[in-house]
FIFILUM-994608 format. One record per residue (C-alpha): y, x, z; residue number from 1. Coordinates in steps of 0.5 Angstrom, whole numbers, plus 500, padded with zeros to 3 digits. Example, Ala and Ser with C-alpha at 12.3 -4.5 7.8 and 13.67 -1.06 7.14 Angstrom:
# residues 2
PT   py   px   pz  num
PT  491  525  516    1
PT  498  527  514    2
This chain:
# residues 177
PT   py   px   pz  num
PT  804  492  392    1
PT  797  490  389    2
PT  794  489  382    3
PT  795  482  385    4
PT  801  482  388    5
PT  806  480  382    6
PT  811  482  385    7
PT  812  476  390    8
PT  811  476  398    9
PT  803  477  400   10
PT  804  470  403   11
PT  807  466  398   12
PT  801  468  393   13
PT  794  470  394   14
PT  791  476  392   15
PT  787  474  386   16
PT  785  482  385   17
PT  782  485  390   18
PT  785  492  391   19
PT  779  496  391   20
PT  778  494  384   21
PT  780  497  378   22
PT  782  496  371   23
PT  776  497  367   24
PT  772  493  373   25
PT  777  487  371   26
PT  776  488  364   27
PT  768  487  365   28
PT  769  481  369   29
PT  774  478  364   30
PT  769  479  358   31
PT  765  476  361   32
PT  769  470  363   33
PT  771  469  356   34
PT  764  470  353   35
PT  762  464  358   36
PT  767  460  356   37
PT  765  461  349   38
PT  758  459  350   39
PT  761  454  354   40
PT  766  451  348   41
PT  760  452  344   42
PT  755  447  348   43
PT  761  442  349   44
PT  761  442  340   45
PT  753  442  340   46
PT  754  436  345   47
PT  759  433  342   48
PT  755  433  336   49
PT  749  431  339   50
PT  753  425  342   51
PT  756  423  335   52
PT  749  423  331   53
PT  747  418  337   54
PT  752  413  336   55
PT  750  414  328   56
PT  743  412  331   57
PT  745  407  336   58
PT  749  404  330   59
PT  744  404  325   60
PT  739  401  330   61
PT  744  395  332   62
PT  745  394  325   63
PT  737  394  324   64
PT  737  389  330   65
PT  742  384  327   66
PT  738  384  320   67
PT  731  383  324   68
PT  734  377  328   69
PT  736  375  322   70
PT  730  375  318   71
PT  728  373  326   72
PT  732  366  325   73
PT  731  365  317   74
PT  723  364  320   75
PT  725  360  326   76
PT  728  355  321   77
PT  723  356  316   78
PT  717  354  321   79
PT  721  349  324   80
PT  721  346  316   81
PT  714  347  316   82
PT  712  343  322   83
PT  717  337  320   84
PT  713  338  314   85
PT  706  338  317   86
PT  708  332  321   87
PT  710  328  314   88
PT  703  329  312   89
PT  699  329  317   90
PT  698  321  317   91
PT  697  323  310   92
PT  691  327  312   93
PT  688  323  316   94
PT  688  317  312   95
PT  685  321  306   96
PT  680  323  311   97
PT  678  316  312   98
PT  677  314  305   99
PT  672  320  304  100
PT  669  318  310  101
PT  668  312  308  102
PT  665  314  301  103
PT  659  311  301  104
PT  651  314  297  105
PT  651  308  293  106
PT  658  309  291  107
PT  657  316  288  108
PT  650  314  286  109
PT  654  309  282  110
PT  660  313  279  111
PT  655  319  278  112
PT  650  313  274  113
PT  656  312  269  114
PT  655  317  262  115
PT  662  317  260  116
PT  668  314  267  117
PT  673  314  266  118
PT  678  319  264  119
PT  682  319  272  120
PT  676  319  274  121
PT  672  324  270  122
PT  677  330  271  123
PT  678  328  279  124
PT  671  329  281  125
PT  670  335  275  126
PT  677  338  280  127
PT  671  337  286  128
PT  667  340  284  129
PT  670  345  281  130
PT  674  346  288  131
PT  668  346  292  132
PT  664  351  287  133
PT  671  355  287  134
PT  668  362  289  135
PT  662  362  284  136
PT  665  367  278  137
PT  662  360  272  138
PT  667  355  275  139
PT  673  360  274  140
PT  672  360  267  141
PT  670  353  264  142
PT  671  347  265  143
PT  664  344  268  144
PT  659  340  265  145
PT  659  333  267  146
PT  651  331  266  147
PT  650  338  268  148
PT  655  340  274  149
PT  659  335  277  150
PT  653  329  277  151
PT  649  335  280  152
PT  655  336  285  153
PT  655  328  286  154
PT  648  328  288  155
PT  648  333  293  156
PT  646  332  301  157
PT  652  332  305  158
PT  657  332  300  159
PT  663  328  304  160
PT  662  333  309  161
PT  663  339  304  162
PT  669  336  302  163
PT  672  335  309  164
PT  669  341  312  165
PT  672  345  306  166
PT  676  351  307  167
PT  681  352  303  168
PT  682  360  303  169
PT  677  360  298  170
PT  682  357  293  171
PT  687  363  295  172
PT  681  367  294  173
PT  680  363  287  174
PT  687  365  283  175
PT  683  364  277  176
PT  682  357  278  177
């Protein structure tokens, strides 16, 4: 029989190789198939490595996601705490703002005329002067002079409005104060 017979009857085993192929052609085709198989195995191995690398990337991303979510939860907690603090502070701030709005020119003139005001009043007004002038270099370097600087601040037009409209970012920028 033919090459594909394998010693069995033709009806039981189909012909694998046509009778017209010679041994050399069969070997060439087998070598080609083995080469393809090798390339396929190499491709599969590369894909396996890529899959493993992708799994590692996914794991790192998942870990980073968990860290970011935990950080976000922490920030949300901080935010809630700050909101609660602000809710407590808001009435105090409104009361302080009302007290400042209620200061009259006559009251400021009365304090300004004092040659040596009581220490708590003097220190408070020196602090007001420093805060309002935090953007000045000289305000950051020395205690303000009562006669020359603080009294001038007390006499300034719109002092109450200056206090109420004060931009607190000035204090952040004037760290030395």
